[in-house]
Structures are given as structure tokens and as C-alpha cells.
N, C-alpha and C positions, 0 to 999 in steps of 0.2 A: 425361716430357720426351722429345721426339722430336728426334733429331739428323738434320738434313737434309744433303744433299751440299754446299749452299752454306755451312752451318755448318762443315763439315770443311775446305773450301777457305779460308774466312776464318781459321780457327784455324791452318792451315798457314802462311798469309801472315803472320800475327802472330808465329808461332814463328820463321820465317825472318828477319823484320825485327828481332826481339829478339836473335837470335843474331848477326846482322850488326852491330847497334849495340854489343853487348857486345864483339865481336871488335875493332871499330874503337877503342873506348875503351881496351881493353887495349893495342893497338898504339900509340896516341897517348901513353899513360902510359909505355910502354917507350921510345918514341922520345925523349920528354922527359927521361927519366932517363939514357939512355945516349948520346944525341946521334946515334943511328943512324936518321936520318930516312928512309933508303931502305926501311925496313920498311913505310912508308906508300905505297909504289909500288903502284898498283892491279894491275899485272901480277903482282907478288909475292903480293898478297893473294888474287888469283883463281887463283894457281898456274899461270899460262899457260905457264910454263917446262916443265911436264910434257908439253905438246904440242909446244912450240917451245923446245927446251933452250937454244939460243943467245940467246934474246931478252934475257936479263938481262945479257949480255956486251956489248950495244951501248953505246958510251960515253955517249951522252946519253939513256939509257932513262928516267931519272927525270923529265927534262923532257918527254919524249914521253908518258910515263904521266900526268903532270900535265895536259898539254894534252888528252889523250884523255879524262880524267875530266871536265874542264871542258866539252868538246864534248858528251859523253854527257849531262851534267847539263842543258846548255842545250836539247838535243833533247827530253829528258823534260819540262823546264819548258814548252817551246813546245807540246808535245802536250797537257799538262795544261791550260794556259791556253786553248788552242784548243777544248777539249771544253766549256768553260763557256758 
């Protein structure tokens, strides 16, 4: 069996996707159990506050994060559909 560079890249992509899905599942379960839905804020998940410490102190950051997530999703969807 010969492992090619594309096999390594594909395996890495799958590992990252699996890790991300498991992390989101854990956060959704935690949020449902505790009612602390701010853990689903994309900026918290990505730990953007390590670079911009004050970002999580913005009063409407959860709404901004939600809108940011929707916009990124729509951009990715547009790119994906356009490639077909």
C-alpha cells in the first residue's frame, strides 16, 4: 500500500472535519443542558478573543457572530454551487 500526498491531505481534512463536528455536538449538548447558548458563538469557538481580547465584551457580539456565521455559510454555498 502506497500512501500519496493527496491521501495524507484527504485524511487530514477528514480528521479536522470529524474533530469540528464532535466539538460542535459537545457544545450544543452543553448549551441545551445549561442554557448557556453563548458557547455557540463562533468567535468563542474559534477563540478569536486570544487575538482580540475585547471582542467578547461587545454587547451584541452573539448577534454579530450569528450573522457572521450565516454570511460565511452563504459565501461557501455560493462558491460550492458556482463550481458545479
